[in-house]
Backbone as XML, in Angstrom:
<?xml version="1.0"?>
<chain id="A" units="angstrom">
  <residue number="1" name="MET">
    <atom name="N" x="-2.716" y="-23.785" z="11.953"/>
    <atom name="CA" x="-4.086" y="-23.322" z="11.829"/>
    <atom name="C" x="-4.133" y="-22.130" z="10.863"/>
  </residue>
  <residue number="2" name="ARG">
    <atom name="N" x="-5.045" y="-22.182" z="9.943"/>
    <atom name="CA" x="-5.162" y="-21.141" z="8.922"/>
    <atom name="C" x="-5.961" y="-19.959" z="9.466"/>
  </residue>
  <residue number="3" name="THR">
    <atom name="N" x="-5.432" y="-18.762" z="9.285"/>
    <atom name="CA" x="-6.102" y="-17.554" z="9.739"/>
    <atom name="C" x="-7.274" y="-17.246" z="8.811"/>
  </residue>
  <residue number="4" name="ASN">
    <atom name="N" x="-8.382" y="-16.831" z="9.388"/>
    <atom name="CA" x="-9.573" y="-16.525" z="8.627"/>
    <atom name="C" x="-9.335" y="-15.289" z="7.760"/>
  </residue>
  <residue number="5" name="LEU">
    <atom name="N" x="-9.593" y="-15.397" z="6.468"/>
    <atom name="CA" x="-9.353" y="-14.317" z="5.525"/>
    <atom name="C" x="-10.187" y="-13.084" z="5.865"/>
  </residue>
  <residue number="6" name="LYS">
    <atom name="N" x="-11.393" y="-13.289" z="6.382"/>
    <atom name="CA" x="-12.239" y="-12.148" z="6.747"/>
    <atom name="C" x="-11.577" y="-11.299" z="7.833"/>
  </residue>
  <residue number="7" name="HIS">
    <atom name="N" x="-10.975" y="-11.944" z="8.810"/>
    <atom name="CA" x="-10.303" y="-11.215" z="9.889"/>
    <atom name="C" x="-9.086" y="-10.454" z="9.368"/>
  </residue>
  <residue number="8" name="ILE">
    <atom name="N" x="-8.391" y="-11.053" z="8.438"/>
    <atom name="CA" x="-7.218" y="-10.405" z="7.855"/>
    <atom name="C" x="-7.640" y="-9.156" z="7.079"/>
  </residue>
  <residue number="9" name="ILE">
    <atom name="N" x="-8.713" y="-9.283" z="6.297"/>
    <atom name="CA" x="-9.213" y="-8.136" z="5.531"/>
    <atom name="C" x="-9.632" y="-7.015" z="6.476"/>
  </residue>
  <residue number="10" name="LEU">
    <atom name="N" x="-10.344" y="-7.358" z="7.542"/>
    <atom name="CA" x="-10.770" y="-6.342" z="8.503"/>
    <atom name="C" x="-9.580" y="-5.668" z="9.172"/>
  </residue>
  <residue number="11" name="SER">
    <atom name="N" x="-8.528" y="-6.422" z="9.466"/>
    <atom name="CA" x="-7.357" y="-5.802" z="10.086"/>
    <atom name="C" x="-6.673" y="-4.844" z="9.107"/>
  </residue>
  <residue number="12" name="LYS">
    <atom name="N" x="-6.653" y="-5.196" z="7.818"/>
    <atom name="CA" x="-6.100" y="-4.288" z="6.806"/>
    <atom name="C" x="-6.938" y="-3.011" z="6.723"/>
  </residue>
  <residue number="13" name="LEU">
    <atom name="N" x="-8.263" y="-3.152" z="6.837"/>
    <atom name="CA" x="-9.140" y="-1.992" z="6.770"/>
    <atom name="C" x="-9.100" y="-1.166" z="8.046"/>
  </residue>
  <residue number="14" name="ASN">
    <atom name="N" x="-8.642" y="-1.739" z="9.141"/>
    <atom name="CA" x="-8.468" y="-0.959" z="10.368"/>
    <atom name="C" x="-7.295" y="0.010" z="10.215"/>
  </residue>
  <residue number="15" name="GLU">
    <atom name="N" x="-6.313" y="-0.372" z="9.410"/>
    <atom name="CA" x="-5.176" y="0.505" z="9.138"/>
    <atom name="C" x="-5.601" y="1.669" z="8.251"/>
  </residue>
  <residue number="16" name="ARG">
    <atom name="N" x="-6.483" y="1.378" z="7.302"/>
    <atom name="CA" x="-7.011" y="2.386" z="6.365"/>
    <atom name="C" x="-8.513" y="2.144" z="6.276"/>
  </residue>
  <residue number="17" name="ASN">
    <atom name="N" x="-9.292" y="3.185" z="6.163"/>
    <atom name="CA" x="-10.739" y="2.996" z="6.108"/>
    <atom name="C" x="-11.230" y="2.506" z="4.756"/>
  </residue>
  <residue number="18" name="ALA">
    <atom name="N" x="-10.424" y="2.661" z="3.722"/>
    <atom name="CA" x="-10.813" y="2.211" z="2.382"/>
    <atom name="C" x="-9.564" y="1.775" z="1.620"/>
  </residue>
  <residue number="19" name="ILE">
    <atom name="N" x="-9.775" y="0.821" z="0.697"/>
    <atom name="CA" x="-8.665" y="0.305" z="-0.090"/>
    <atom name="C" x="-9.214" y="-0.212" z="-1.415"/>
  </residue>
  <residue number="20" name="ILE">
    <atom name="N" x="-8.419" y="-0.113" z="-2.455"/>
    <atom name="CA" x="-8.776" y="-0.657" z="-3.767"/>
    <atom name="C" x="-8.441" y="-2.152" z="-3.747"/>
  </residue>
  <residue number="21" name="ASP">
    <atom name="N" x="-9.255" y="-2.954" z="-4.416"/>
    <atom name="CA" x="-9.069" y="-4.407" z="-4.367"/>
    <atom name="C" x="-7.678" y="-4.858" z="-4.811"/>
  </residue>
  <residue number="22" name="LYS">
    <atom name="N" x="-7.110" y="-4.229" z="-5.811"/>
    <atom name="CA" x="-5.758" y="-4.603" z="-6.267"/>
    <atom name="C" x="-4.719" y="-4.337" z="-5.180"/>
  </residue>
  <residue number="23" name="GLU">
    <atom name="N" x="-4.881" y="-3.214" z="-4.462"/>
    <atom name="CA" x="-3.966" y="-2.894" z="-3.365"/>
    <atom name="C" x="-4.110" y="-3.904" z="-2.229"/>
  </residue>
  <residue number="24" name="LEU">
    <atom name="N" x="-5.345" y="-4.316" z="-1.953"/>
    <atom name="CA" x="-5.590" y="-5.320" z="-0.916"/>
    <atom name="C" x="-4.926" y="-6.641" z="-1.280"/>
  </residue>
  <residue number="25" name="ILE">
    <atom name="N" x="-5.098" y="-7.063" z="-2.512"/>
    <atom name="CA" x="-4.500" y="-8.319" z="-2.973"/>
    <atom name="C" x="-2.979" y="-8.257" z="-2.859"/>
  </residue>
  <residue number="26" name="ASN">
    <atom name="N" x="-2.382" y="-7.160" z="-3.321"/>
    <atom name="CA" x="-0.930" y="-7.011" z="-3.239"/>
    <atom name="C" x="-0.447" y="-7.011" z="-1.788"/>
  </residue>
  <residue number="27" name="SER">
    <atom name="N" x="-1.179" y="-6.352" z="-0.908"/>
    <atom name="CA" x="-0.811" y="-6.302" z="0.501"/>
    <atom name="C" x="-0.897" y="-7.687" z="1.149"/>
  </residue>
  <residue number="28" name="LEU">
    <atom name="N" x="-1.934" y="-8.435" z="0.819"/>
    <atom name="CA" x="-2.086" y="-9.783" z="1.370"/>
    <atom name="C" x="-0.989" y="-10.718" z="0.854"/>
  </residue>
  <residue number="29" name="LYS">
    <atom name="N" x="-0.684" y="-10.616" z="-0.419"/>
    <atom name="CA" x="0.371" y="-11.460" z="-0.982"/>
    <atom name="C" x="1.736" y="-11.091" z="-0.417"/>
  </residue>
  <residue number="30" name="LYS">
    <atom name="N" x="1.953" y="-9.800" z="-0.173"/>
    <atom name="CA" x="3.216" y="-9.346" z="0.426"/>
    <atom name="C" x="3.397" y="-9.940" z="1.821"/>
  </residue>
  <residue number="31" name="ASP">
    <atom name="N" x="2.276" y="-10.111" z="2.534"/>
    <atom name="CA" x="2.314" y="-10.703" z="3.873"/>
    <atom name="C" x="2.243" y="-12.228" z="3.846"/>
  </residue>
  <residue number="32" name="ASN">
    <atom name="N" x="2.393" y="-12.811" z="2.653"/>
    <atom name="CA" x="2.451" y="-14.267" z="2.445"/>
    <atom name="C" x="1.164" y="-15.005" z="2.805"/>
  </residue>
  <residue number="33" name="TYR">
    <atom name="N" x="0.013" y="-14.384" z="2.567"/>
    <atom name="CA" x="-1.255" y="-15.081" z="2.738"/>
    <atom name="C" x="-1.612" y="-15.738" z="1.415"/>
  </residue>
  <residue number="34" name="ASP">
    <atom name="N" x="-2.001" y="-16.999" z="1.489"/>
    <atom name="CA" x="-2.333" y="-17.780" z="0.309"/>
    <atom name="C" x="-3.852" y="-17.863" z="0.188"/>
  </residue>
  <residue number="35" name="PHE">
    <atom name="N" x="-4.403" y="-17.422" z="-0.948"/>
    <atom name="CA" x="-5.843" y="-17.437" z="-1.165"/>
    <atom name="C" x="-6.109" y="-17.383" z="-2.660"/>
  </residue>
  <residue number="36" name="SER">
    <atom name="N" x="-7.297" y="-17.826" z="-3.043"/>
    <atom name="CA" x="-7.702" y="-17.728" z="-4.443"/>
    <atom name="C" x="-8.618" y="-16.521" z="-4.599"/>
  </residue>
  <residue number="37" name="SER">
    <atom name="N" x="-8.858" y="-16.128" z="-5.828"/>
    <atom name="CA" x="-9.769" y="-15.000" z="-6.055"/>
    <atom name="C" x="-11.182" y="-15.367" z="-5.609"/>
  </residue>
  <residue number="38" name="ARG">
    <atom name="N" x="-11.525" y="-16.633" z="-5.732"/>
    <atom name="CA" x="-12.848" y="-17.101" z="-5.262"/>
    <atom name="C" x="-12.970" y="-16.945" z="-3.752"/>
  </residue>
  <residue number="39" name="GLU">
    <atom name="N" x="-11.931" y="-17.329" z="-3.015"/>
    <atom name="CA" x="-11.948" y="-17.184" z="-1.554"/>
    <atom name="C" x="-12.033" y="-15.720" z="-1.148"/>
  </residue>
  <residue number="40" name="LEU">
    <atom name="N" x="-11.299" y="-14.862" z="-1.845"/>
    <atom name="CA" x="-11.329" y="-13.438" z="-1.541"/>
    <atom name="C" x="-12.714" y="-12.857" z="-1.797"/>
  </residue>
  <residue number="41" name="ASN">
    <atom name="N" x="-13.301" y="-13.167" z="-2.940"/>
    <atom name="CA" x="-14.630" y="-12.657" z="-3.258"/>
    <atom name="C" x="-15.676" y="-13.155" z="-2.272"/>
  </residue>
  <residue number="42" name="PHE">
    <atom name="N" x="-15.570" y="-14.409" z="-1.843"/>
    <atom name="CA" x="-16.513" y="-14.955" z="-0.879"/>
    <atom name="C" x="-16.371" y="-14.261" z="0.475"/>
  </residue>
  <residue number="43" name="ALA">
    <atom name="N" x="-15.146" y="-14.004" z="0.901"/>
    <atom name="CA" x="-14.906" y="-13.304" z="2.167"/>
    <atom name="C" x="-15.457" y="-11.883" z="2.106"/>
  </residue>
  <residue number="44" name="LEU">
    <atom name="N" x="-15.231" y="-11.190" z="0.987"/>
    <atom name="CA" x="-15.752" y="-9.835" z="0.823"/>
    <atom name="C" x="-17.281" y="-9.837" z="0.834"/>
  </residue>
  <residue number="45" name="LEU">
    <atom name="N" x="-17.882" y="-10.829" z="0.180"/>
    <atom name="CA" x="-19.338" y="-10.945" z="0.156"/>
    <atom name="C" x="-19.895" y="-11.155" z="1.559"/>
  </residue>
  <residue number="46" name="GLU">
    <atom name="N" x="-19.286" y="-12.053" z="2.320"/>
    <atom name="CA" x="-19.749" y="-12.309" z="3.689"/>
    <atom name="C" x="-19.606" y="-11.068" z="4.574"/>
  </residue>
  <residue number="47" name="LEU">
    <atom name="N" x="-18.518" y="-10.330" z="4.409"/>
    <atom name="CA" x="-18.323" y="-9.108" z="5.190"/>
    <atom name="C" x="-19.350" y="-8.042" z="4.817"/>
  </residue>
  <residue number="48" name="GLU">
    <atom name="N" x="-19.678" y="-7.971" z="3.527"/>
    <atom name="CA" x="-20.660" y="-6.983" z="3.096"/>
    <atom name="C" x="-22.060" y="-7.361" z="3.578"/>
  </residue>
  <residue number="49" name="ILE">
    <atom name="N" x="-22.412" y="-8.621" z="3.501"/>
    <atom name="CA" x="-23.710" y="-9.080" z="3.997"/>
    <atom name="C" x="-23.811" y="-8.844" z="5.497"/>
  </residue>
  <residue number="50" name="GLY">
    <atom name="N" x="-22.708" y="-9.026" z="6.201"/>
    <atom name="CA" x="-22.676" y="-8.804" z="7.642"/>
    <atom name="C" x="-22.691" y="-7.339" z="8.048"/>
  </residue>
  <residue number="51" name="GLY">
    <atom name="N" x="-22.628" y="-6.439" z="7.070"/>
    <atom name="CA" x="-22.688" y="-5.018" z="7.355"/>
    <atom name="C" x="-21.387" y="-4.425" z="7.875"/>
  </residue>
  <residue number="52" name="LEU">
    <atom name="N" x="-20.266" y="-5.098" z="7.616"/>
    <atom name="CA" x="-18.977" y="-4.624" z="8.095"/>
    <atom name="C" x="-18.219" y="-3.807" z="7.058"/>
  </residue>
  <residue number="53" name="ILE">
    <atom name="N" x="-18.464" y="-4.105" z="5.780"/>
    <atom name="CA" x="-17.792" y="-3.365" z="4.714"/>
    <atom name="C" x="-18.806" y="-3.002" z="3.639"/>
  </residue>
  <residue number="54" name="LEU">
    <atom name="N" x="-18.373" y="-2.125" z="2.761"/>
    <atom name="CA" x="-19.154" y="-1.735" z="1.594"/>
    <atom name="C" x="-18.211" y="-1.773" z="0.405"/>
  </residue>
  <residue number="55" name="THR">
    <atom name="N" x="-18.624" y="-2.443" z="-0.658"/>
    <atom name="CA" x="-17.797" y="-2.470" z="-1.868"/>
    <atom name="C" x="-18.520" y="-1.686" z="-2.953"/>
  </residue>
  <residue number="56" name="ARG">
    <atom name="N" x="-17.762" y="-0.881" z="-3.661"/>
    <atom name="CA" x="-18.295" y="-0.073" z="-4.757"/>
    <atom name="C" x="-17.347" y="-0.166" z="-5.928"/>
  </residue>
  <residue number="57" name="TRP">
    <atom name="N" x="-17.918" y="-0.122" z="-7.125"/>
    <atom name="CA" x="-17.078" y="-0.088" z="-8.315"/>
    <atom name="C" x="-16.489" y="1.299" z="-8.453"/>
  </residue>
  <residue number="58" name="SER">
    <atom name="N" x="-15.200" y="1.346" z="-8.664"/>
    <atom name="CA" x="-14.481" y="2.610" z="-8.805"/>
    <atom name="C" x="-13.736" y="2.590" z="-10.133"/>
  </residue>
  <residue number="59" name="GLY">
    <atom name="N" x="-14.483" y="2.545" z="-11.190"/>
    <atom name="CA" x="-13.894" y="2.409" z="-12.512"/>
    <atom name="C" x="-14.355" y="1.111" z="-13.146"/>
  </residue>
  <residue number="60" name="LYS">
    <atom name="N" x="-13.814" y="0.825" z="-14.292"/>
    <atom name="CA" x="-14.260" y="-0.348" z="-15.047"/>
    <atom name="C" x="-13.948" y="-1.666" z="-14.344"/>
  </residue>
  <residue number="61" name="ASP">
    <atom name="N" x="-12.755" y="-1.782" z="-13.789"/>
    <atom name="CA" x="-12.362" y="-3.055" z="-13.190"/>
    <atom name="C" x="-11.696" y="-2.901" z="-11.827"/>
  </residue>
  <residue number="62" name="LYS">
    <atom name="N" x="-12.079" y="-1.855" z="-11.089"/>
    <atom name="CA" x="-11.537" y="-1.649" z="-9.749"/>
    <atom name="C" x="-12.688" y="-1.552" z="-8.759"/>
  </residue>
  <residue number="63" name="ARG">
    <atom name="N" x="-12.514" y="-2.205" z="-7.618"/>
    <atom name="CA" x="-13.499" y="-2.103" z="-6.539"/>
    <atom name="C" x="-12.877" y="-1.361" z="-5.374"/>
  </residue>
  <residue number="64" name="ARG">
    <atom name="N" x="-13.657" y="-0.462" z="-4.795"/>
    <atom name="CA" x="-13.245" y="0.248" z="-3.592"/>
    <atom name="C" x="-13.924" y="-0.447" z="-2.421"/>
  </residue>
  <residue number="65" name="ILE">
    <atom name="N" x="-13.125" y="-0.883" z="-1.472"/>
    <atom name="CA" x="-13.630" y="-1.594" z="-0.300"/>
    <atom name="C" x="-13.515" y="-0.645" z="0.885"/>
  </residue>
  <residue number="66" name="GLU">
    <atom name="N" x="-14.655" y="-0.351" z="1.502"/>
    <atom name="CA" x="-14.704" y="0.607" z="2.598"/>
    <atom name="C" x="-15.181" y="-0.068" z="3.872"/>
  </residue>
  <residue number="67" name="LYS">
    <atom name="N" x="-14.576" y="0.312" z="4.969"/>
    <atom name="CA" x="-15.016" y="-0.165" z="6.272"/>
    <atom name="C" x="-16.204" y="0.686" z="6.704"/>
  </residue>
  <residue number="68" name="ILE">
    <atom name="N" x="-17.260" y="0.057" z="7.176"/>
    <atom name="CA" x="-18.430" y="0.782" z="7.658"/>
    <atom name="C" x="-18.232" y="1.057" z="9.139"/>
  </residue>
  <residue number="69" name="GLU">
    <atom name="N" x="-18.282" y="2.330" z="9.472"/>
    <atom name="CA" x="-18.143" y="2.736" z="10.871"/>
    <atom name="C" x="-19.445" y="2.459" z="11.603"/>
  </residue>
  <residue number="70" name="LYS">
    <atom name="N" x="-19.347" y="2.046" z="12.850"/>
    <atom name="CA" x="-20.545" y="1.803" z="13.642"/>
    <atom name="C" x="-21.307" y="3.106" z="13.822"/>
  </residue>
  <residue number="71" name="GLY">
    <atom name="N" x="-22.607" y="3.048" z="13.650"/>
    <atom name="CA" x="-23.443" y="4.226" z="13.796"/>
    <atom name="C" x="-23.565" y="5.047" z="12.527"/>
  </residue>
  <residue number="72" name="LYS">
    <atom name="N" x="-22.783" y="4.692" z="11.502"/>
    <atom name="CA" x="-22.851" y="5.414" z="10.229"/>
    <atom name="C" x="-23.898" y="4.756" z="9.344"/>
  </residue>
  <residue number="73" name="LYS">
    <atom name="N" x="-24.840" y="5.517" z="8.867"/>
    <atom name="CA" x="-25.866" y="4.976" z="7.985"/>
    <atom name="C" x="-25.427" y="5.120" z="6.544"/>
  </residue>
  <residue number="74" name="GLU">
    <atom name="N" x="-25.821" y="4.153" z="5.736"/>
    <atom name="CA" x="-25.443" y="4.157" z="4.333"/>
    <atom name="C" x="-26.208" y="5.256" z="3.606"/>
  </residue>
  <residue number="75" name="GLU">
    <atom name="N" x="-25.484" y="6.001" z="2.798"/>
    <atom name="CA" x="-26.095" y="7.072" z="2.027"/>
    <atom name="C" x="-26.603" y="6.529" z="0.704"/>
  </residue>
  <residue number="76" name="GLY">
    <atom name="N" x="-27.667" y="7.155" z="0.194"/>
    <atom name="CA" x="-28.109" y="6.786" z="-1.136"/>
    <atom name="C" x="-29.342" y="6.055" z="-1.109"/>
  </residue>
</chain>
């Protein structure tokens, strides 16, 4: 049975409250999870729509993925 990528991403974010997308990809590959960039982007999109994470551009080609704490309102 294949583990849901969204759950894996959330568990990585439980270890750290924020991570750069390249670091997330390297960490997932190190743990031998097989996924495409399309699957990763779709999982991140679903998590963001669900209000569990926030993604922000942190430079030209880096995304910062942050876990949203319960009760924390988005600034801005």
